PAGU-411846 format. One line per field, with one value per residue (C-alpha): residue number from 0; x, y, z. Coordinates in Angstrom, 3 decimals, decimal comma, m for minus. Layout:
nr = [NUM  ...] .
east = [X  ...] .
north = [Y  ...] .
up = [Z  ...] .
END
This chain:
nr = [0  1  2  3  4  5  6  7  8  9  10  11  12  13  14  15  16  17  18  19  20  21  22  23  24  25  26  27  28  29  30  31  32  33  34  35  36  37  38  39  40  41  42  43  44  45  46  47  48  49  50  51  52  53  54  55  56  57  58  59  60  61  62  63  64  65  66  67  68  69  70  71  72  73  74  75  76  77  78  79  80  81  82  83  84  85  86  87  88  89  90  91  92  93  94  95  96  97  98  99  100  101  102  103  104  105  106  107  108  109  110  111  112  113  114  115  116  117  118  119  120  121  122  123  124  125  126  127  128  129  130  131  132  133  134  135  136  137  138  139  140  141  142  143  144  145  146  147  148  149  150  151  152  153  154  155  156  157  158  159  160  161  162  163  164  165  166  167  168  169  170  171  172  173  174  175  176  177  178  179  180  181  182  183  184  185  186  187  188  189  190  191  192  193  194  195  196  197  198  199  200  201  202  203  204  205  206  207  208  209  210  211  212  213  214  215  216  217  218  219  220  221  222  223  224  225  226  227  228  229  230  231  232  233  234  235  236  237  238  239  240  241  242  243  244  245  246  247  248  249  250  251  252  253  254  255  256  257  258  259  260  261  262  263  264  265  266  267  268  269  270  271  272  273  274  275  276  277  278  279  280  281  282  283  284  285  286  287  288  289  290  291  292  293  294  295  296  297  298  299  300  301  302  303  304  305  306  307  308  309  310  311  312  313  314  315  316  317  318  319  320  321  322  323  324  325  326  327  328  329  330  331  332  333  334  335  336  337  338  339  340  341  342  343  344  345  346  347  348  349  350  351  352  353  354  355  356  357  358  359  360  361  362  363  364  365  366  367  368  369  370  371  372  373  374  375  376  377  378  379  380  381  382  383  384  385  386  387  388  389  390  391  392  393  394  395  396  397  398  399  400  401  402  403  404  405  406  407  408  409  410  411  412  413  414  415  416  417  418  419  420  421  422  423  424  425  426  427  428  429  430  431  432  433  434  435  436  437  438  439  440  441  442  443  444  445  446  447  448  449  450  451  452  453  454  455  456  457  458  459  460  461  462  463  464  465  466  467  468  469  470  471  472  473  474  475  476  477  478  479  480  481  482  483  484  485  486  487  488  489  490  491  492  493  494  495  496  497  498  499  500  501  502  503  504  505  506  507  508  509  510  511  512  513  514  515  516  517  518  519  520  521  522  523  524  525  526  527  528  529  530  531  532  533  534  535  536  537  538  539  540  541  542  543  544  545  546  547  548  549] .
east = [m191,647  m191,948  m194,688  m195,196  m198,072  m201,420  m203,576  m207,176  m209,423  m213,123  m215,423  m217,729  m215,149  m214,601  m218,076  m217,298  m214,318  m214,663  m214,347  m210,901  m210,846  m207,781  m208,278  m205,678  m205,944  m203,671  m205,779  m207,221  m208,737  m206,540  m203,384  m203,187  m205,927  m206,537  m210,243  m213,334  m211,558  m210,063  m213,542  m214,980  m212,142  m212,090  m215,847  m216,479  m213,583  m214,871  m218,448  m217,317  m215,272  m218,371  m220,111  m217,392  m215,252  m211,479  m210,295  m206,705  m205,938  m202,621  m201,380  m198,013  m196,108  m195,633  m192,963  m195,483  m196,967  m195,387  m195,865  m194,457  m196,355  m199,606  m198,971  m197,646  m195,123  m192,630  m193,383  m190,543  m190,797  m188,830  m188,011  m187,188  m189,830  m189,110  m189,491  m187,843  m187,448  m187,529  m183,790  m182,854  m183,615  m184,061  m185,560  m186,774  m186,781  m190,011  m190,802  m194,021  m195,615  m198,965  m201,558  m205,122  m207,727  m211,449  m211,248  m209,272  m205,652  m203,816  m200,497  m198,112  m195,670  m192,267  m190,139  m187,831  m190,194  m193,017  m190,977  m189,678  m193,206  m194,837  m198,256  m200,535  m200,810  m199,087  m196,080  m196,325  m195,049  m192,169  m191,162  m191,278  m189,045  m186,518  m186,751  m188,407  m189,157  m191,604  m194,280  m196,849  m200,062  m198,461  m198,717  m195,688  m193,398  m193,175  m196,899  m197,114  m194,163  m195,568  m198,818  m197,102  m194,824  m197,814  m199,762  m196,858  m195,856  m199,387  m199,477  m196,011  m197,005  m199,934  m197,619  m195,085  m197,805  m198,841  m202,550  m204,393  m207,398  m210,638  m211,054  m208,799  m210,829  m208,965  m209,810  m209,485  m207,036  m204,038  m204,719  m206,846  m204,011  m203,816  m206,372  m204,226  m201,002  m202,312  m203,676  m200,785  m197,526  m195,980  m195,114  m198,734  m201,202  m201,098  m201,093  m204,071  m205,908  m208,996  m208,774  m211,122  m210,890  m213,271  m212,312  m214,124  m213,983  m214,150  m213,406  m213,226  m212,334  m209,480  m206,314  m207,640  m207,108  m203,376  m202,828  m199,427  m198,489  m195,061  m196,109  m192,616  m192,237  m195,694  m194,686  m191,322  m192,574  m195,647  m194,174  m197,502  m197,508  m197,709  m201,162  m202,427  m200,703  m201,979  m205,391  m205,820  m205,417  m207,631  m206,791  m203,402  m202,419  m202,274  m205,286  m205,336  m209,140  m209,308  m206,583  m208,404  m211,802  m210,724  m210,240  m212,656  m216,110  m216,212  m218,429  m218,607  m219,815  m223,355  m226,041  m226,416  m222,671  m222,605  m225,474  m223,805  m220,574  m222,143  m225,303  m224,658  m222,225  m220,981  m218,576  m216,588  m215,209  m213,495  m212,044  m214,938  m213,787  m217,353  m218,241  m214,986  m215,942  m219,468  m218,133  m216,149  m219,271  m218,408  m221,406  m220,582  m222,504  m223,517  m223,394  m223,918  m221,418  m222,611  m221,625  m221,351  m223,811  m222,409  m219,052  m220,735  m223,334  m223,209  m224,872  m221,449  m219,807  m216,699  m215,625  m215,957  m214,172  m217,302  m218,179  m221,665  m224,074  m227,074  m229,493  m230,791  m233,086  m235,184  m234,695  m232,528  m230,025  m229,012  m225,704  m225,155  m225,226  m222,706  m220,441  m220,545  m219,730  m216,748  m215,432  m215,667  m213,928  m211,138  m210,692  m210,665  m207,925  m205,844  m206,493  m206,873  m205,227  m203,259  m204,923  m203,863  m206,592  m207,378  m210,108  m212,278  m215,631  m217,541  m221,200  m223,933  m225,294  m228,611  m227,019  m226,894  m223,467  m222,544  m219,824  m217,677  m215,061  m213,580  m210,717  m210,341  m210,505  m212,524  m213,847  m215,392  m216,878  m215,074  m214,449  m218,230  m218,762  m216,270  m218,180  m221,521  m220,135  m218,999  m222,677  m224,120  m221,850  m223,117  m226,789  m227,435  m226,064  m226,933  m224,834  m221,280  m218,967  m216,497  m214,486  m211,868  m209,704  m206,700  m206,073  m205,393  m203,332  m205,441  m208,642  m207,003  m205,790  m209,172  m210,978  m208,230  m208,591  m212,329  m211,886  m209,315  m211,506  m212,083  m215,803  m216,053  m214,351  m216,102  m218,125  m215,731  m213,005  m210,953  m208,988  m206,294  m205,258  m206,431  m207,475  m210,002  m210,621  m211,303  m213,540  m215,860  m216,247  m217,072  m219,747  m221,245  m221,193  m222,749  m226,347  m225,843  m223,148  m222,151  m221,270  m221,141  m219,173  m219,014  m219,244  m219,352  m219,129  m220,896  m220,210  m219,806  m219,561  m223,281  m223,921  m221,511  m223,074  m226,640  m225,778  m224,541  m227,692  m225,931  m228,234  m226,434  m226,861  m225,722  m225,428  m227,622  m225,044  m223,662  m224,212  m225,399  m228,900  m229,432  m229,989  m233,625  m234,539  m236,808  m236,668  m233,150  m231,369  m231,349  m230,550  m230,025  m229,145  m227,480  m224,203  m223,839  m223,068  m226,591  m228,258  m226,066  m226,821  m230,561  m230,388  m228,495  m230,997  m233,830  m231,990  m231,368  m235,034  m236,152  m233,761  m235,338  m238,983  m239,588  m237,386  m239,870  m239,132  m235,433  m236,209  m238,228  m235,529  m232,857  m234,967  m235,722  m232,071  m230,868  m233,699  m233,081  m229,394  m230,088  m232,752  m230,936  m227,209  m225,527  m222,631  m224,554  m227,041  m224,478  m222,017  m224,483  m224,233  m220,436  m220,703  m222,920  m220,246  m217,557  m219,655  m220,169  m216,432  m215,745  m218,262  m216,556  m213,253  m214,665  m214,295  m210,861  m208,267  m208,143  m209,596  m213,264  m215,143  m217,948  m220,335  m219,887  m222,984  m224,324] .
north = [83,483  80,961  81,859  80,815  78,466  80,158  79,373  78,314  81,080  81,680  82,506  80,869  78,337  77,087  75,577  73,343  71,778  69,035  70,347  69,584  68,747  67,782  65,868  66,144  63,349  61,310  58,194  56,421  52,949  50,260  52,335  53,736  53,760  54,130  54,951  56,071  58,868  56,277  55,138  58,621  59,907  56,824  56,517  60,250  60,556  57,649  58,924  62,348  60,695  58,791  62,177  63,488  65,360  65,056  64,004  63,834  62,540  63,504  61,620  60,718  57,595  56,035  53,428  50,602  51,493  49,383  51,895  49,772  46,656  48,636  49,811  53,318  54,731  57,516  60,958  62,849  65,551  66,372  69,547  71,076  72,437  75,180  73,553  75,988  75,422  78,284  79,005  77,121  77,667  74,285  72,466  68,931  66,990  65,529  63,285  61,696  58,413  58,186  55,751  55,931  53,754  53,734  57,117  58,761  59,851  59,012  60,722  59,700  62,250  60,667  62,200  60,920  62,260  60,025  56,964  56,439  56,066  52,636  53,957  56,644  58,748  56,832  54,677  50,894  48,164  47,579  51,224  51,127  48,060  49,920  53,151  53,065  56,821  56,027  54,460  52,300  54,233  57,642  60,243  61,069  63,606  65,578  65,441  69,168  69,172  66,070  67,919  71,075  69,145  67,254  70,450  72,454  69,518  69,282  72,999  72,868  69,848  71,779  74,692  72,359  70,806  74,289  74,039  74,894  72,796  74,628  73,219  71,769  69,526  69,367  66,445  67,036  69,088  67,450  69,452  72,355  74,901  74,642  77,408  79,830  78,631  79,125  82,585  83,965  82,502  84,588  81,571  80,400  83,244  84,492  81,066  79,893  83,215  81,635  78,265  77,568  75,257  73,314  71,981  68,882  68,381  64,625  64,723  67,830  66,008  67,168  65,683  65,649  69,314  68,922  72,128  73,206  75,253  76,326  79,426  80,422  76,939  77,178  80,514  79,237  75,904  77,155  80,484  82,141  85,745  86,347  87,895  84,543  82,544  84,743  85,050  81,253  80,479  78,145  77,803  79,345  76,967  77,485  75,576  74,529  74,500  78,125  79,011  77,350  78,731  82,289  81,336  78,477  77,170  74,220  71,226  68,297  64,799  64,809  67,389  66,487  66,717  70,199  71,176  69,657  71,552  74,950  74,810  72,503  71,994  68,787  71,180  71,093  67,778  69,757  72,506  74,699  74,718  74,798  77,827  79,590  79,106  80,325  83,435  84,179  83,904  80,436  78,188  74,501  72,714  69,177  66,463  62,937  60,560  58,098  54,535  52,287  49,487  47,196  47,183  45,467  43,355  39,845  38,421  38,897  36,765  35,709  39,291  39,930  36,721  35,279  31,606  31,879  34,449  35,867  38,765  40,730  42,722  39,594  37,743  35,041  34,489  30,857  31,978  34,309  31,310  29,567  32,633  32,558  28,846  29,281  32,286  30,575  27,492  29,626  31,516  28,303  27,005  30,122  31,702  35,269  37,184  40,175  40,206  38,568  36,524  36,843  34,684  32,224  31,945  28,726  29,709  27,793  29,116  30,171  32,155  35,907  37,330  40,880  42,383  45,501  46,608  49,817  51,791  50,694  54,115  56,158  58,315  55,162  54,378  51,074  51,660  52,084  48,835  47,020  48,116  47,095  43,691  43,066  42,797  41,446  38,396  37,466  38,401  37,196  33,685  33,214  35,469  35,752  38,724  39,267  42,507  43,456  46,551  48,250  51,578  52,943  50,581  50,991  50,137  47,167  45,812  46,222  44,298  41,666  41,026  40,587  38,168  36,121  35,398  31,628  32,116  33,814  31,007  30,345  33,558  36,454  36,733  39,917  40,290  42,938  44,478  45,954  43,515  44,703  41,199  39,834  42,846  41,909  38,431  39,893  42,135  39,134  36,863  39,197  39,700  43,020  45,642  47,841  51,538  53,237  56,296  59,332  61,385  60,295  62,771  60,397  56,723  54,325  51,031  51,200  51,251  48,365  46,283  46,956  45,917  42,610  42,030  43,053  45,479  48,385  49,274  52,904  55,859  58,472  61,168  62,933  61,051  57,952  59,448  57,986  54,768  55,059  52,994  50,129  50,944  50,043  49,295  50,159  53,577  54,724  57,754  58,847  57,116  55,195  51,530  51,097  52,594  50,528  47,395  48,072  48,498  45,221  43,439  44,698  43,409  40,008  39,778  40,528  37,869  35,292  36,348  38,448  37,260  38,652  42,152  41,666  40,494  43,652  45,892  44,293  44,834  48,440  49,150  48,053  49,827  53,063  53,078  52,465  55,176  57,914  57,312  56,226  58,392  59,097  60,980  62,608  63,822  66,445  68,288  68,365  69,700  72,466  73,317  73,376  75,878  77,914  77,965  79,064  81,886  83,064  83,621  84,908  88,532  88,361  86,210  87,544  85,992  85,128  88,107  87,025  89,077  88,294  87,094  89,293] .
up = [m219,272  m216,442  m213,986  m210,404  m209,511  m208,939  m205,922  m206,314  m207,601  m207,384  m210,239  m212,760  m213,912  m210,376  m210,156  m213,132  m211,370  m208,767  m205,237  m203,816  m200,107  m198,092  m194,845  m192,100  m189,574  m187,335  m188,089  m191,134  m191,148  m192,647  m192,177  m188,654  m186,051  m182,334  m182,125  m183,968  m185,852  m188,191  m189,212  m189,599  m191,759  m193,980  m194,456  m194,939  m197,394  m199,467  m199,350  m200,593  m203,347  m204,498  m204,761  m207,103  m204,550  m205,067  m201,625  m200,392  m196,888  m195,272  m192,211  m190,647  m191,613  m188,184  m187,636  m187,564  m190,973  m193,759  m196,551  m199,385  m198,322  m198,336  m201,908  m201,248  m203,676  m202,892  m204,311  m205,919  m203,277  m200,177  m198,313  m194,954  m192,566  m190,010  m186,580  m184,205  m180,492  m178,001  m178,124  m181,281  m184,946  m186,576  m189,563  m190,124  m193,371  m194,746  m197,716  m198,911  m200,040  m201,828  m203,094  m204,362  m202,674  m203,448  m205,112  m202,288  m202,519  m199,290  m198,573  m195,787  m194,381  m193,824  m191,054  m188,338  m185,678  m186,946  m187,945  m184,416  m183,009  m182,620  m181,578  m182,983  m179,819  m177,030  m176,288  m176,585  m174,291  m176,703  m176,502  m172,710  m172,723  m174,874  m172,879  m169,412  m169,644  m172,470  m170,294  m172,033  m172,559  m171,946  m174,683  m176,796  m175,148  m178,429  m179,247  m179,987  m182,382  m184,114  m184,740  m185,986  m188,354  m189,779  m190,451  m191,875  m194,092  m195,537  m196,327  m197,859  m199,978  m201,458  m202,281  m203,873  m206,016  m207,127  m206,448  m203,263  m202,254  m201,774  m198,246  m195,573  m193,283  m189,962  m187,698  m183,957  m181,906  m183,582  m186,755  m185,487  m185,693  m189,496  m190,221  m188,220  m189,846  m193,382  m192,581  m190,500  m191,802  m194,556  m196,675  m196,793  m196,409  m200,019  m201,619  m199,530  m199,535  m201,126  m199,426  m196,516  m193,543  m191,330  m187,893  m186,642  m182,898  m182,364  m178,633  m176,451  m173,242  m171,061  m172,510  m176,071  m176,954  m177,683  m175,717  m174,452  m171,388  m172,710  m174,630  m175,849  m177,325  m178,957  m180,460  m181,744  m183,051  m184,869  m185,983  m185,149  m183,905  m180,178  m180,569  m181,899  m179,146  m176,335  m177,960  m177,962  m174,286  m172,320  m168,640  m169,337  m172,173  m175,918  m177,221  m180,907  m180,989  m179,941  m182,433  m185,315  m184,327  m185,165  m188,827  m189,571  m188,673  m186,275  m185,841  m183,516  m184,145  m182,786  m182,199  m178,542  m177,840  m179,383  m177,075  m174,001  m174,693  m175,081  m172,986  m169,997  m167,137  m168,760  m170,476  m167,225  m168,510  m171,316  m169,143  m170,411  m174,035  m175,352  m173,276  m174,240  m177,884  m177,210  m175,470  m178,646  m180,772  m182,115  m182,589  m182,751  m185,494  m184,556  m187,230  m185,999  m187,544  m190,130  m190,812  m193,849  m192,973  m195,655  m193,857  m190,868  m192,654  m191,146  m194,242  m195,855  m193,199  m195,111  m195,682  m191,948  m190,948  m189,303  m189,080  m190,623  m192,081  m190,206  m190,559  m187,544  m189,856  m190,549  m187,258  m188,847  m186,002  m186,481  m187,921  m184,978  m182,641  m184,885  m184,740  m180,963  m180,781  m183,112  m181,210  m177,824  m179,219  m180,652  m177,386  m175,369  m177,680  m177,064  m180,465  m179,199  m182,058  m180,854  m177,437  m174,177  m172,462  m168,767  m167,233  m169,147  m170,894  m171,566  m171,206  m172,983  m176,278  m174,758  m171,927  m172,699  m173,427  m172,376  m174,550  m174,889  m177,394  m176,095  m174,653  m171,039  m169,441  m166,992  m169,842  m171,289  m167,866  m167,542  m163,837  m163,458  m165,366  m163,145  m160,035  m161,559  m162,532  m158,951  m157,983  m161,227  m161,309  m157,839  m158,191  m161,772  m162,312  m165,987  m168,210  m169,490  m170,055  m172,898  m173,035  m175,640  m175,249  m173,685  m172,044  m168,576  m166,490  m163,334  m165,232  m166,970  m163,639  m161,953  m164,690  m164,763  m161,016  m161,490  m164,383  m162,474  m159,461  m159,157  m158,604  m162,017  m163,917  m167,215  m167,005  m167,590  m170,218  m170,613  m173,860  m173,407  m176,701  m179,991  m182,707  m185,344  m186,709  m183,239  m182,495  m185,380  m183,910  m180,497  m182,029  m183,798  m180,764  m178,231  m177,160  m175,349  m175,859  m172,900  m173,350  m169,919  m171,117  m168,843  m172,031  m175,654  m178,541  m180,934  m180,548  m183,453  m181,605  m180,851  m184,628  m185,225  m182,482  m183,683  m187,229  m185,756  m183,690  m180,441  m178,595  m176,891  m173,220  m172,996  m170,677  m172,356  m172,989  m176,061  m179,288  m177,449  m177,237  m180,703  m178,745  m177,669  m174,637  m175,607  m179,320  m180,523  m177,252  m173,566  m172,142  m168,582  m166,495  m164,272  m165,004  m161,767  m161,180  m159,792  m162,875  m165,226  m163,224  m163,398  m167,198  m167,584  m165,360  m167,613  m170,677  m169,098  m168,065  m171,627  m172,914  m170,612  m170,729  m173,861  m176,723  m179,227  m177,870  m178,567  m182,109  m182,728  m181,261  m183,463  m186,584  m185,641  m184,906  m188,347  m190,142  m188,184  m189,146  m192,815  m192,949  m191,028  m190,493  m193,711  m194,888  m198,080  m195,901  m193,611  m196,259  m197,525  m194,221  m194,514  m198,046  m196,658  m194,066  m196,772  m198,717  m195,564  m194,940  m198,526  m198,251  m195,052  m196,861  m200,127  m199,055  m197,422  m195,697  m192,147  m189,011  m189,019  m187,578  m185,286  m183,239  m179,584  m177,842  m175,059] .
END
């Protein structure tokens, strides 16, 4: 007799099988990326795979992702997903592509809703040109339905394959509703009754929750009961983080950010999400992101596209100077990759170079940097500025006006756009790397810069406290233009007067990363959280019961 597929079971035999973990993410390095999430998901997935975990990553197939060219092959699977609107019952068709890379299975969800998008989270200039209502930099109008389709498609794929993973690892608000979906929807709750979930909060800032004010639409689109919708409200909106927190443990990406969210008034920048979780008895675990140092090792210069090798860990920086000369020559010749150049840069090799590779937004403090540079470029004559990034139009325009001033010719070059290959060259060329973020859950660019001998200058918030002032970079507080300017002036003074101090800081920075922040060290903490999540569902499949704090 033909039997139906059985979900994962617990028991003695389970321990003998490799742990199966499915990642849900909207980003993955080398396929689709917009920020640090792409690096975290890729590096953590590969680190887990090296430890024997069977990892599958599920993400949308956006219109800009050439699946076949990247080596993906279609799966012989396709089905309809319930995607109701408030007054309309509807379904959407999904199919799948898959490949295996470095021990990780990567699955793309094919759907019309994803294929029409040219950006991961926001509309591009090309989309605005085709439809003026899709303004460049604005989030997708159907962001909530995109997230729901992604999550339902992943759950349905596991059912179709006939085997539930032990753990779903949900990355950020885009996927945080999945624990509720698999526990509450009739088509999923039995099949996944012994599967667990973990929600990682990469950014809790306002605008990152993926919340929705239209509660009837949230109810229709997700299919969740009204008690779940109304029980997951933050400031009157359905909040995916609150929905997921009732069914799964949660962590964020640094210990200090977890503390700030639940113990300080910095949580106001999230709409008080951290305190809402705390009031429900949810304790955010903090796990500082790791990095793969070999991926940013300038001794392997050809793999990184650099002009010459160098080694900050030993003080061998001759190749770093060669990298800077090559980059400035390329930029002067108009070879700016996928970025548009505004301003110019032709400083001498011994003149310190301030750099940034970032999203040009107020959250990243780039308006604060612009104000600080107004004074610095007048008061400190011997330094150059090189910034690569894109983001909020007002911030882009402010920096562009500053770079275009005739008196700043040869000292300030703004590269508007996203270009990973060019970013590596900026890291390698710079002396100091500016991170004036208003808040920063973890920060990875400080790691990348340090590994390239580019000392960070950071606002001491969130995960950026791993930069210790005078040890592996420069830290400052409060986050004002005056405090940032003072930190830069200290760095420039050390460059002129105490080069041996910079050499020591570069060595300490690389050593500190290799001793404390590799993914091989960090993955053990995630494995602990997976085990915690599995224990939480071992006795039943309902919402996580937590004692409320007094």
